[in-house]
C-alpha positions as protocol buffer text, in pm:
chain_id: "A"
residue {
  index: 1
  type: MET
  ca { x: -9363 y: -26441 z: -12134 }
}
residue {
  index: 2
  type: ASP
  ca { x: -9223 y: -26265 z: -12402 }
}
residue {
  index: 3
  type: THR
  ca { x: -9111 y: -25912 z: -12536 }
}
residue {
  index: 4
  type: LEU
  ca { x: -9417 y: -25849 z: -12663 }
}
residue {
  index: 5
  type: GLU
  ca { x: -9650 y: -25977 z: -12365 }
}
residue {
  index: 6
  type: ILE
  ca { x: -9445 y: -25726 z: -12182 }
}
residue {
  index: 7
  type: PHE
  ca { x: -9469 y: -25485 z: -12402 }
}
residue {
  index: 8
  type: GLU
  ca { x: -9852 y: -25510 z: -12446 }
}
residue {
  index: 9
  type: GLN
  ca { x: -9866 y: -25536 z: -12037 }
}
residue {
  index: 10
  type: LYS
  ca { x: -9717 y: -25214 z: -12026 }
}
residue {
  index: 11
  type: LEU
  ca { x: -9914 y: -25059 z: -12258 }
}
residue {
  index: 12
  type: LYS
  ca { x: -10254 y: -25168 z: -12092 }
}
residue {
  index: 13
  type: ILE
  ca { x: -10473 y: -24888 z: -11907 }
}
residue {
  index: 14
  type: SER
  ca { x: -10405 y: -24902 z: -11502 }
}
residue {
  index: 15
  type: ASN
  ca { x: -10663 y: -24899 z: -11239 }
}
residue {
  index: 16
  type: GLN
  ca { x: -10465 y: -24730 z: -11002 }
}
residue {
  index: 17
  type: SER
  ca { x: -10445 y: -24403 z: -10854 }
}
residue {
  index: 18
  type: ILE
  ca { x: -10297 y: -24109 z: -10993 }
}
residue {
  index: 19
  type: GLY
  ca { x: -10039 y: -24091 z: -10739 }
}
residue {
  index: 20
  type: THR
  ca { x: -9923 y: -24442 z: -10819 }
}
residue {
  index: 21
  type: ASP
  ca { x: -9940 y: -24371 z: -11213 }
}
residue {
  index: 22
  type: GLU
  ca { x: -9731 y: -24079 z: -11134 }
}
residue {
  index: 23
  type: GLU
  ca { x: -9460 y: -24302 z: -10937 }
}
residue {
  index: 24
  type: LYS
  ca { x: -9450 y: -24521 z: -11196 }
}
residue {
  index: 25
  type: TRP
  ca { x: -9425 y: -24268 z: -11497 }
}
residue {
  index: 26
  type: ASP
  ca { x: -9120 y: -24092 z: -11240 }
}
residue {
  index: 27
  type: HIS
  ca { x: -8934 y: -24418 z: -11255 }
}
residue {
  index: 28
  type: MET
  ca { x: -8973 y: -24497 z: -11622 }
}
residue {
  index: 29
  type: ALA
  ca { x: -8854 y: -24143 z: -11676 }
}
residue {
  index: 30
  type: LYS
  ca { x: -8561 y: -24237 z: -11455 }
}
residue {
  index: 31
  type: THR
  ca { x: -8488 y: -24565 z: -11647 }
}
residue {
  index: 32
  type: TYR
  ca { x: -8568 y: -24361 z: -11997 }
}
residue {
  index: 33
  type: TYR
  ca { x: -8261 y: -24109 z: -11939 }
}
residue {
  index: 34
  type: HIS
  ca { x: -8083 y: -24388 z: -11856 }
}
residue {
  index: 35
  type: ASN
  ca { x: -8129 y: -24579 z: -12175 }
}
residue {
  index: 36
  type: GLN
  ca { x: -8058 y: -24267 z: -12325 }
}
residue {
  index: 37
  type: VAL
  ca { x: -7721 y: -24201 z: -12197 }
}
residue {
  index: 38
  type: HIS
  ca { x: -7584 y: -24566 z: -12229 }
}
residue {
  index: 39
  type: GLY
  ca { x: -7808 y: -24693 z: -12518 }
}
residue {
  index: 40
  type: SER
  ca { x: -8090 y: -24952 z: -12531 }
}
residue {
  index: 41
  type: THR
  ca { x: -8219 y: -25171 z: -12778 }
}
residue {
  index: 42
  type: TYR
  ca { x: -8452 y: -25342 z: -12586 }
}
residue {
  index: 43
  type: TYR
  ca { x: -8804 y: -25112 z: -12687 }
}
residue {
  index: 44
  type: SER
  ca { x: -8642 y: -24991 z: -13020 }
}
residue {
  index: 45
  type: ASP
  ca { x: -8667 y: -25361 z: -13140 }
}
residue {
  index: 46
  type: ALA
  ca { x: -8940 y: -25458 z: -12942 }
}
residue {
  index: 47
  type: VAL
  ca { x: -9187 y: -25230 z: -13092 }
}
residue {
  index: 48
  type: PRO
  ca { x: -9158 y: -25283 z: -13473 }
}
residue {
  index: 49
  type: ARG
  ca { x: -9180 y: -25664 z: -13357 }
}
residue {
  index: 50
  type: LEU
  ca { x: -9511 y: -25578 z: -13192 }
}
residue {
  index: 51
  type: LEU
  ca { x: -9657 y: -25360 z: -13475 }
}
residue {
  index: 52
  type: GLU
  ca { x: -9573 y: -25673 z: -13722 }
}
residue {
  index: 53
  type: HIS
  ca { x: -9723 y: -25954 z: -13532 }
}
residue {
  index: 54
  type: LYS
  ca { x: -10019 y: -25742 z: -13475 }
}
residue {
  index: 55
  type: GLY
  ca { x: -10016 y: -25687 z: -13884 }
}
residue {
  index: 56
  type: ILE
  ca { x: -10021 y: -25319 z: -13852 }
}
residue {
  index: 57
  type: LEU
  ca { x: -9667 y: -25273 z: -13977 }
}
residue {
  index: 58
  type: ASN
  ca { x: -9579 y: -25456 z: -14333 }
}
residue {
  index: 59
  type: LYS
  ca { x: -9330 y: -25337 z: -14635 }
}
residue {
  index: 60
  type: LEU
  ca { x: -9623 y: -25111 z: -14738 }
}
residue {
  index: 61
  type: SER
  ca { x: -9677 y: -24935 z: -14439 }
}
residue {
  index: 62
  type: SER
  ca { x: -9620 y: -24544 z: -14403 }
}
residue {
  index: 63
  type: VAL
  ca { x: -9525 y: -24464 z: -14034 }
}
residue {
  index: 64
  type: LEU
  ca { x: -9521 y: -24116 z: -13867 }
}
residue {
  index: 65
  type: ASP
  ca { x: -9318 y: -24092 z: -13546 }
}
residue {
  index: 66
  type: ILE
  ca { x: -9397 y: -23797 z: -13396 }
}
residue {
  index: 67
  type: GLY
  ca { x: -9168 y: -23724 z: -13080 }
}
residue {
  index: 68
  type: ALA
  ca { x: -8882 y: -23895 z: -13288 }
}
residue {
  index: 69
  type: GLY
  ca { x: -8564 y: -23767 z: -13081 }
}
residue {
  index: 70
  type: SER
  ca { x: -8293 y: -23973 z: -13197 }
}
residue {
  index: 71
  type: GLY
  ca { x: -8488 y: -24200 z: -13428 }
}
residue {
  index: 72
  type: ARG
  ca { x: -8478 y: -24495 z: -13186 }
}
residue {
  index: 73
  type: TYR
  ca { x: -8813 y: -24626 z: -13324 }
}
residue {
  index: 74
  type: ALA
  ca { x: -8802 y: -24470 z: -13673 }
}
residue {
  index: 75
  type: ILE
  ca { x: -8473 y: -24611 z: -13778 }
}
residue {
  index: 76
  type: PRO
  ca { x: -8577 y: -24978 z: -13677 }
}
residue {
  index: 77
  type: LEU
  ca { x: -8930 y: -24915 z: -13801 }
}
residue {
  index: 78
  type: ALA
  ca { x: -8783 y: -24792 z: -14173 }
}
residue {
  index: 79
  type: LYS
  ca { x: -8598 y: -25101 z: -14237 }
}
residue {
  index: 80
  type: LYS
  ca { x: -8922 y: -25275 z: -14195 }
}
residue {
  index: 81
  type: CYS
  ca { x: -9171 y: -25054 z: -14404 }
}
residue {
  index: 82
  type: GLN
  ca { x: -9218 y: -24828 z: -14708 }
}
residue {
  index: 83
  type: SER
  ca { x: -9127 y: -24504 z: -14506 }
}
residue {
  index: 84
  type: VAL
  ca { x: -9097 y: -24318 z: -14201 }
}
residue {
  index: 85
  type: HIS
  ca { x: -9152 y: -23974 z: -14129 }
}
residue {
  index: 86
  type: ALA
  ca { x: -8974 y: -23857 z: -13821 }
}
residue {
  index: 87
  type: LEU
  ca { x: -9098 y: -23536 z: -13619 }
}
residue {
  index: 88
  type: ASP
  ca { x: -8959 y: -23386 z: -13330 }
}
residue {
  index: 89
  type: LEU
  ca { x: -8929 y: -23039 z: -13133 }
}
residue {
  index: 90
  type: LYS
  ca { x: -8623 y: -22835 z: -13163 }
}
residue {
  index: 91
  type: ARG
  ca { x: -8574 y: -22628 z: -12870 }
}
residue {
  index: 92
  type: LEU
  ca { x: -8403 y: -22279 z: -12935 }
}
residue {
  index: 93
  type: GLN
  ca { x: -8105 y: -22155 z: -12760 }
}
residue {
  index: 94
  type: LEU
  ca { x: -8183 y: -21767 z: -12638 }
}
């Protein structure tokens, strides 16, 4: 199974109970946090490849990255398309 197939499996709708899905998301949140702290290029490389493979992304594409954070996806996507607009909320410290 290659990277694209793994990513597609992660996007499939689950028939499991809500409790099981919540546990899975809790586990994924820990992995996400770890990758944010220590860096990981697995998904940031896989997402543009998957979109290209599916014919969704090309040199003329414009992408809207909602919840872009530090640009984990926006930066690799910008290398493969015409434009990327990255949006994220800024938390205000009061």
